[in-house]
C-alpha positions, -999 to +999 in steps of 0.1 A: +694-581+432+727-570+421+748-598+407+720-621+420+718-642+385+752-645+372+783-634+392+796-657+418+767-679+414+771-717+405+764-723+369+726-724+361+715-718+397+696-689+413+706-674+446+674-674+467+685-670+503+715-666+527+718-685+558+719-660+589+727-665+624+718-696+646+686-696+666+679-717+698+695-751+706+683-773+677+702-760+648+676-734+635+690-708+613+676-672+604+668-671+566+676-639+547+654-641+515+666-630+481+632-640+465+600-626+463+586-663+466+591-676+500+566-703+494+594-724+477+610-730+513+590-762+520+599-793+538+618-817+518+629-789+493+665-793+484+690-764+477+725-762+468+752-744+487+779-725+471+804-754+477+779-776+457+767-795+488+730-802+487+708-795+518+673-805+525+649-785+547+629-801+573+609-770+582+604-733+575+588-706+599+579-677+576+567-656+606+602-659+623+621-664+589+637-697+605+647-729+587+658-761+600+682-784+577+681-820+578+712-834+596+718-802+613+707-805+648+731-785+671+739-748+672+776-756+664+767-775+633+744-747+621+770-722+628+792-738+603+765-728+577+760-692+586+764-668+557+762-698+532+742-689+502+713-711+490+708-717+454+681-735+433+675-743+399+653-721+376+631-752+370+626-759+407+615-722+412+590-724+383+576-756+399+573-743+435+562-708+428+527-700+415+524-671+392+491-653+383+481-647+348+506-622+331+532-626+358+567-638+352+600-643+370+626-615+367+652-641+354+629-647+324+636-610+313+676-615+313+688-612+278+655-594+267+656-567+241+649-531+252+632-512+224+619-477+223+598-471+191+620-486+163+653-482+181+670-512+200+684-497+231+701-529+244+696-560+263+686-565+300+718-576+316+706-577+352+678-566+373+689-544+404+668-537+433+678-505+448+657-496+480+623-506+471+626-499+435+635-524+407+656-514+377+666-529+345+704-528+340+706-525+303+736-533+282+735-507+256+733-518+219+769-515+201+754-491+175+746-467+202+778-472+222+797-465+189+778-432+189+794-422+222+765-435+246+773-453+278+778-490+278+753-496+303+722-477+320+694-482+342+657-480+337+632-479+364+608-508+361+577-486+366+548-479+343+561-446+333+590-460+314+581-497+309+551-501+286+552-538+279+572-567+291+569-600+272+590-627+288+581-654+262+594-634+233+620-615+255+612-580+244+604-550+265+591-519+251+599-485+270+592-449+268+618-424+277+646-450+279+665-433+252+664-398+274+677-420+305+706-434+283+715-400+270+716-387+306+736-415+320 
């Protein structure tokens, strides 16, 4: 998930997939997902490319991870889109993706305060997926940086460290986070 939400992303858009190689003779493309919600790739769903151009999906085959884009009907036309990034709005993601009770989107945690006891450790700058594990990249609070602590540090998003996450109030309580900060 590195740099997925902010860097090199068109303003207020979320990078959800990258278009891969062409497959077959009708302009289908391999879809490399950058989301945990493939259900948003439905027929007639629109996405934005890096250049700002809007594309509309006509079909998605989740088993083969293939999509077809409206107006792209030859391998040559599809090849021009290879490695293109698909973006969507945060609102469209909320509309197309169903969350269970108590679940939230990672992007709702961006900017959340990370607190251990009474100490503000910092704010979530980004969420990194390293291997199969998700980590909160925390921008350390200025008070702690002034005391010689690192400017950023990682907290594994596991029950051992993260005790509660409240996306609505943007507060994450942790245990052992200060130890991680000091060891960084």
